[in-house]
FIKOLZA-1660 file (N, C-alpha, C; in steps of 0.1 Angstrom, whole numbers, plus 5000, padded with zeros to 4 digits):
% residues 140
   i   px   py   pz ch aa at
   1 5008 4988 5000  A  M  N
   1 5000 5000 5000  A  M CA
   1 5009 5013 5000  A  M  C
   2 5020 5012 5007  A  N  N
   2 5029 5024 5008  A  N CA
   2 5035 5027 4994  A  N  C
   3 5038 5017 4986  A  E  N
   3 5043 5019 4973  A  E CA
   3 5033 5026 4964  A  E  C
   4 5020 5021 4965  A  F  N
   4 5010 5027 4957  A  F CA
   4 5008 5042 4960  A  F  C
   5 5008 5045 4973  A  L  N
   5 5006 5059 4977  A  L CA
   5 5018 5067 4972  A  L  C
   6 5030 5062 4973  A  T  N
   6 5041 5069 4968  A  T CA
   6 5040 5072 4953  A  T  C
   7 5035 5063 4945  A  I  N
   7 5033 5065 4931  A  I CA
   7 5023 5075 4928  A  I  C
   8 5012 5075 4936  A  I  N
   8 5001 5085 4934  A  I CA
   8 5007 5099 4937  A  I  C
   9 5014 5100 4948  A  I  N
   9 5019 5113 4952  A  I CA
   9 5029 5118 4942  A  I  C
  10 5038 5109 4937  A  G  N
  10 5047 5113 4927  A  G CA
  10 5041 5118 4914  A  G  C
  11 5030 5111 4910  A  A  N
  11 5023 5115 4898  A  A CA
  11 5016 5128 4900  A  A  C
  12 5011 5131 4911  A  A  N
  12 5004 5144 4914  A  A CA
  12 5014 5155 4914  A  A  C
  13 5026 5153 4920  A  V  N
  13 5037 5163 4919  A  V CA
  13 5041 5165 4905  A  V  C
  14 5043 5155 4897  A  L  N
  14 5047 5156 4883  A  L CA
  14 5037 5165 4875  A  L  C
  15 5024 5161 4877  A  L  N
  15 5014 5169 4870  A  L CA
  15 5014 5183 4874  A  L  C
  16 5016 5186 4887  A  G  N
  16 5016 5200 4892  A  G CA
  16 5028 5207 4886  A  G  C
  17 5040 5201 4885  A  V  N
  17 5051 5207 4879  A  V CA
  17 5049 5210 4864  A  V  C
  18 5043 5201 4857  A  V  N
  18 5040 5203 4843  A  V CA
  18 5030 5215 4841  A  V  C
  19 5020 5215 4849  A  A  N
  19 5010 5226 4848  A  A CA
  19 5017 5240 4851  A  A  C
  20 5025 5241 4861  A  V  N
  20 5032 5253 4864  A  V CA
  20 5041 5257 4853  A  V  C
  21 5048 5247 4847  A  W  N
  21 5057 5250 4836  A  W CA
  21 5049 5256 4824  A  W  C
  22 5038 5250 4821  A  L  N
  22 5030 5254 4809  A  L CA
  22 5025 5269 4812  A  L  C
  23 5020 5271 4824  A  I  N
  23 5016 5285 4827  A  I CA
  23 5027 5295 4826  A  I  C
  24 5039 5291 4832  A  A  N
  24 5050 5300 4832  A  A CA
  24 5055 5302 4817  A  A  C
  25 5055 5292 4809  A  Q  N
  25 5059 5293 4795  A  Q CA
  25 5051 5304 4788  A  Q  C
  26 5038 5303 4790  A  H  N
  26 5029 5313 4783  A  H CA
  26 5030 5327 4789  A  H  C
  27 5033 5328 4802  A  F  N
  27 5034 5341 4809  A  F CA
  27 5047 5348 4805  A  F  C
  28 5058 5340 4806  A  F  N
  28 5071 5347 4805  A  F CA
  28 5076 5347 4790  A  F  C
  29 5071 5338 4782  A  M  N
  29 5075 5337 4768  A  M CA
  29 5063 5337 4759  A  M  C
  30 5055 5348 4758  A  P  N
  30 5044 5348 4749  A  P CA
  30 5049 5347 4735  A  P  C
  31 5042 5339 4727  A  T  N
  31 5046 5337 4713  A  T CA
  31 5038 5344 4703  A  T  C
  32 5028 5351 4708  A  L  N
  32 5019 5358 4698  A  L CA
  32 5022 5372 4698  A  L  C
  33 5024 5378 4686  A  E  N
  33 5027 5392 4684  A  E CA
  33 5013 5399 4682  A  E  C
  34 5013 5412 4684  A  A  N
  34 5001 5419 4681  A  A CA
  34 4997 5418 4666  A  A  C
  35 4984 5416 4664  A  V  N
  35 4978 5415 4651  A  V CA
  35 4979 5429 4644  A  V  C
  36 4985 5429 4632  A  E  N
  36 4985 5441 4625  A  E CA
  36 4972 5444 4618  A  E  C
  37 4967 5455 4619  A  N  N
  37 4954 5459 4613  A  N CA
  37 4943 5448 4616  A  N  C
  38 4940 5446 4628  A  P  N
  38 4930 5436 4631  A  P CA
  38 4916 5439 4626  A  P  C
  39 4908 5429 4623  A  D  N
  39 4894 5431 4618  A  D CA
  39 4885 5434 4630  A  D  C
  40 4889 5429 4642  A  V  N
  40 4881 5431 4654  A  V CA
  40 4890 5431 4666  A  V  C
  41 4887 5439 4676  A  T  N
  41 4894 5439 4689  A  T CA
  41 4883 5440 4699  A  T  C
  42 4884 5432 4709  A  V  N
  42 4874 5432 4720  A  V CA
  42 4881 5431 4733  A  V  C
  43 4876 5439 4743  A  S  N
  43 4882 5439 4757  A  S CA
  43 4870 5436 4766  A  S  C
  44 4872 5427 4775  A  L  N
  44 4862 5424 4786  A  L CA
  44 4869 5424 4799  A  L  C
  45 4862 5428 4809  A  T  N
  45 4868 5428 4823  A  T CA
  45 4860 5417 4831  A  T  C
  46 4868 5408 4837  A  G  N
  46 4862 5398 4845  A  G CA
  46 4858 5402 4859  A  G  C
  47 4852 5392 4866  A  S  N
  47 4847 5395 4879  A  S CA
  47 4858 5398 4889  A  S  C
  48 4870 5394 4886  A  C  N
  48 4882 5396 4895  A  C CA
  48 4888 5410 4892  A  C  C
  49 4883 5417 4882  A  G  N
  49 4889 5430 4878  A  G CA
  49 4899 5430 4867  A  G  C
  50 4903 5418 4863  A  E  N
  50 4913 5417 4852  A  E CA
  50 4907 5419 4839  A  E  C
  51 4914 5425 4830  A  T  N
  51 4909 5427 4816  A  T CA
  51 4916 5419 4806  A  T  C
  52 4909 5414 4797  A  M  N
  52 4914 5406 4785  A  M CA
  52 4910 5413 4773  A  M  C
  53 4920 5415 4764  A  R  N
  53 4918 5421 4751  A  R CA
  53 4922 5410 4740  A  R  C
  54 4914 5408 4731  A  I  N
  54 4917 5398 4720  A  I CA
  54 4914 5405 4706  A  I  C
  55 4924 5404 4697  A  S  N
  55 4923 5410 4684  A  S CA
  55 4924 5398 4674  A  S  C
  56 4916 5399 4663  A  L  N
  56 4916 5388 4653  A  L CA
  56 4917 5394 4639  A  L  C
  57 4924 5387 4631  A  K  N
  57 4925 5390 4617  A  K CA
  57 4918 5378 4610  A  K  C
  58 4908 5381 4602  A  V  N
  58 4900 5370 4596  A  V CA
  58 4901 5371 4580  A  V  C
  59 4903 5360 4574  A  E  N
  59 4904 5360 4559  A  E CA
  59 4895 5348 4554  A  E  C
  60 4885 5352 4547  A  E  N
  60 4876 5342 4541  A  E CA
  60 4869 5333 4551  A  E  C
  61 4866 5339 4563  A  G  N
  61 4859 5331 4573  A  G CA
  61 4868 5323 4582  A  G  C
  62 4881 5325 4580  A  V  N
  62 4891 5317 4588  A  V CA
  62 4900 5327 4596  A  V  C
  63 4901 5324 4609  A  I  N
  63 4910 5332 4618  A  I CA
  63 4924 5330 4614  A  I  C
  64 4931 5339 4608  A  R  N
  64 4945 5338 4603  A  R CA
  64 4955 5342 4614  A  R  C
  65 4951 5352 4622  A  S  N
  65 4960 5355 4633  A  S CA
  65 4952 5361 4644  A  S  C
  66 4957 5360 4656  A  A  N
  66 4950 5364 4668  A  A CA
  66 4961 5368 4679  A  A  C
  67 4958 5378 4687  A  S  N
  67 4966 5381 4698  A  S CA
  67 4958 5385 4710  A  S  C
  68 4965 5385 4721  A  Y  N
  68 4958 5389 4734  A  Y CA
  68 4966 5398 4742  A  Y  C
  69 4960 5405 4751  A  F  N
  69 4967 5413 4761  A  F CA
  69 4959 5412 4774  A  F  C
  70 4965 5411 4785  A  T  N
  70 4958 5411 4798  A  T CA
  70 4967 5419 4808  A  T  C
  71 4960 5425 4817  A  D  N
  71 4967 5432 4828  A  D CA
  71 4967 5423 4840  A  D  C
  72 4964 5411 4839  A  G  N
  72 4962 5402 4850  A  G CA
  72 4974 5393 4853  A  G  C
  73 4971 5382 4860  A  C  N
  73 4981 5373 4865  A  C CA
  73 4986 5363 4855  A  C  C
  74 4996 5355 4859  A  G  N
  74 5001 5344 4850  A  G CA
  74 4991 5335 4844  A  G  C
  75 4982 5329 4852  A  P  N
  75 4972 5320 4847  A  P CA
  75 4963 5326 4836  A  P  C
  76 4959 5339 4838  A  I  N
  76 4950 5345 4828  A  I CA
  76 4958 5348 4816  A  I  C
  77 4971 5351 4817  A  S  N
  77 4979 5353 4805  A  S CA
  77 4981 5340 4797  A  S  C
  78 4983 5329 4804  A  A  N
  78 4984 5316 4798  A  A CA
  78 4971 5313 4791  A  A  C
  79 4959 5316 4797  A  C  N
  79 4946 5313 4791  A  C CA
  79 4944 5321 4779  A  C  C
  80 4948 5334 4779  A  G  N
  80 4947 5343 4767  A  G CA
  80 4955 5338 4756  A  G  C
  81 4968 5334 4759  A  A  N
  81 4976 5329 4749  A  A CA
  81 4971 5316 4743  A  A  C
  82 4966 5307 4751  A  M  N
  82 4960 5294 4746  A  M CA
  82 4948 5296 4738  A  M  C
  83 4939 5305 4743  A  A  N
  83 4926 5307 4735  A  A CA
  83 4929 5312 4721  A  A  C
  84 4939 5321 4720  A  T  N
  84 4942 5327 4707  A  T CA
  84 4949 5316 4698  A  T  C
  85 4958 5309 4704  A  K  N
  85 4965 5298 4697  A  K CA
  85 4955 5288 4692  A  K  C
  86 4946 5284 4700  A  L  N
  86 4936 5274 4696  A  L CA
  86 4927 5279 4684  A  L  C
  87 4925 5293 4684  A  A  N
  87 4916 5299 4673  A  A CA
  87 4923 5299 4660  A  A  C
  88 4936 5301 4659  A  I  N
  88 4943 5303 4646  A  I CA
  88 4941 5291 4637  A  I  C
  89 4937 5295 4625  A  N  N
  89 4934 5285 4614  A  N CA
  89 4921 5278 4615  A  N  C
  90 4913 5282 4624  A  K  N
  90 4899 5276 4626  A  K CA
  90 4890 5286 4619  A  K  C
  91 4879 5280 4613  A  T  N
  91 4868 5288 4608  A  T CA
  91 4862 5295 4620  A  T  C
  92 4854 5306 4617  A  L  N
  92 4847 5313 4628  A  L CA
  92 4838 5303 4635  A  L  C
  93 4830 5296 4627  A  D  N
  93 4820 5286 4633  A  D CA
  93 4827 5276 4642  A  D  C
  94 4838 5271 4636  A  E  N
  94 4846 5260 4643  A  E CA
  94 4851 5265 4657  A  E  C
  95 4857 5277 4657  A  A  N
  95 4862 5283 4669  A  A CA
  95 4850 5286 4679  A  A  C
  96 4839 5291 4674  A  M  N
  96 4828 5293 4683  A  M CA
  96 4823 5280 4689  A  M  C
  97 4823 5269 4682  A  E  N
  97 4818 5256 4687  A  E CA
  97 4828 5249 4696  A  E  C
  98 4841 5251 4694  A  T  N
  98 4850 5242 4701  A  T CA
  98 4858 5249 4712  A  T  C
  99 4859 5262 4712  A  I  N
  99 4868 5268 4722  A  I CA
  99 4859 5274 4733  A  I  C
 100 4859 5267 4744  A  D  N
 100 4851 5272 4756  A  D CA
 100 4861 5272 4768  A  D  C
 101 4857 5276 4780  A  H  N
 101 4866 5276 4791  A  H CA
 101 4872 5263 4795  A  H  C
 102 4864 5252 4793  A  E  N
 102 4869 5239 4796  A  E CA
 102 4881 5235 4787  A  E  C
 103 4879 5238 4774  A  T  N
 103 4889 5235 4764  A  T CA
 103 4902 5243 4767  A  T  C
 104 4901 5256 4770  A  V  N
 104 4912 5264 4774  A  V CA
 104 4919 5259 4786  A  V  C
 105 4911 5256 4797  A  A  N
 105 4917 5252 4809  A  A CA
 105 4925 5238 4807  A  A  C
 106 4919 5230 4800  A  Q  N
 106 4926 5217 4797  A  Q CA
 106 4938 5219 4789  A  Q  C
 107 4938 5228 4779  A  A  N
 107 4949 5230 4770  A  A CA
 107 4961 5236 4778  A  A  C
 108 4959 5244 4788  A  V  N
 108 4970 5249 4796  A  V CA
 108 4975 5240 4807  A  V  C
 109 4970 5228 4807  A  G  N
 109 4974 5218 4816  A  G CA
 109 4966 5217 4829  A  G  C
 110 4954 5223 4829  A  G  N
 110 4946 5224 4841  A  G CA
 110 4948 5236 4849  A  G  C
 111 4938 5240 4856  A  L  N
 111 4938 5251 4865  A  L CA
 111 4932 5248 4878  A  L  C
 112 4937 5254 4889  A  P  N
 112 4930 5252 4902  A  P CA
 112 4916 5259 4901  A  P  C
 113 4908 5254 4909  A  E  N
 113 4894 5259 4909  A  E CA
 113 4893 5274 4910  A  E  C
 114 4902 5280 4918  A  D  N
 114 4901 5295 4920  A  D CA
 114 4906 5302 4908  A  D  C
 115 4911 5295 4898  A  K  N
 115 4916 5302 4886  A  K CA
 115 4908 5299 4873  A  K  C
 116 4897 5291 4875  A  I  N
 116 4889 5288 4863  A  I CA
 116 4883 5300 4857  A  I  C
 117 4881 5311 4865  A  H  N
 117 4876 5324 4859  A  H CA
 117 4885 5329 4848  A  H  C
 118 4898 5326 4849  A  C  N
 118 4908 5330 4839  A  C CA
 118 4905 5324 4825  A  C  C
 119 4902 5311 4825  A  A  N
 119 4898 5304 4813  A  A CA
 119 4885 5309 4808  A  A  C
 120 4876 5312 4817  A  K  N
 120 4863 5317 4813  A  K CA
 120 4864 5331 4806  A  K  C
 121 4872 5340 4812  A  L  N
 121 4874 5353 4806  A  L CA
 121 4880 5352 4793  A  L  C
 122 4890 5344 4791  A  A  N
 122 4897 5343 4778  A  A CA
 122 4888 5337 4768  A  A  C
 123 4880 5327 4771  A  S  N
 123 4871 5321 4761  A  S CA
 123 4860 5330 4758  A  S  C
 124 4854 5337 4768  A  E  N
 124 4843 5347 4766  A  E CA
 124 4848 5358 4757  A  E  C
 125 4860 5363 4759  A  T  N
 125 4865 5374 4751  A  T CA
 125 4867 5370 4737  A  T  C
 126 4872 5358 4735  A  L  N
 126 4874 5352 4721  A  L CA
 126 4860 5351 4714  A  L  C
 127 4850 5345 4721  A  Q  N
 127 4837 5343 4716  A  Q CA
 127 4831 5357 4712  A  Q  C
 128 4832 5367 4721  A  E  N
 128 4827 5380 4718  A  E CA
 128 4833 5386 4706  A  E  C
 129 4847 5385 4705  A  A  N
 129 4854 5390 4693  A  A CA
 129 4848 5384 4680  A  A  C
 130 4846 5371 4680  A  I  N
 130 4841 5364 4668  A  I CA
 130 4826 5369 4666  A  I  C
 131 4819 5370 4676  A  H  N
 131 4805 5374 4675  A  H CA
 131 4804 5388 4669  A  H  C
 132 4812 5397 4674  A  R  N
 132 4812 5411 4669  A  R CA
 132 4817 5412 4654  A  R  C
 133 4827 5403 4651  A  Y  N
 133 4832 5403 4637  A  Y CA
 133 4820 5398 4628  A  Y  C
 134 4814 5388 4632  A  M  N
 134 4803 5383 4624  A  M CA
 134 4792 5393 4622  A  M  C
 135 4788 5400 4633  A  L  N
 135 4778 5411 4632  A  L CA
 135 4783 5422 4623  A  L  C
 136 4795 5426 4624  A  S  N
 136 4800 5437 4616  A  S CA
 136 4800 5434 4601  A  S  C
 137 4801 5421 4597  A  R  N
 137 4801 5417 4583  A  R CA
 137 4787 5415 4578  A  R  C
 138 4778 5413 4587  A  R  N
 138 4764 5412 4583  A  R CA
 138 4758 5425 4578  A  R  C
 139 4763 5436 4583  A  W  N
 139 4758 5449 4580  A  W CA
 139 4766 5457 4569  A  W  C
 140 4776 5450 4564  A  T  N
 140 4784 5457 4553  A  T CA
 140 4782 5451 4540  A  T  C
% end
């Protein structure tokens, strides 16, 4: 029984290290540059007071580039980076259907319960950007 408990604890520690590494990677080494001449930019402020801004460049119904900015913590930065990375090269409909807070949280390696709001704000900002882009094209 002691060996089993040791394996479980070791696995939990390893998963925690990987999650921290993924979050740190996105926070300290963002790979997305600002979108030049974006088609849409949306900023939302979450319940914790942090703001997420997402910009999209869309060509023929496909998100070709995306960027984010946040004034918040490392986990929210990781979620913003991941939401935009997941959106690139997806059609607008595909991104709307597949990128939600659970997808973002899973893609960053999981989040503690008290940081789930970070994934929610990132996915909601992305969804709002797509929605506003679609509305703007409907009236032009």
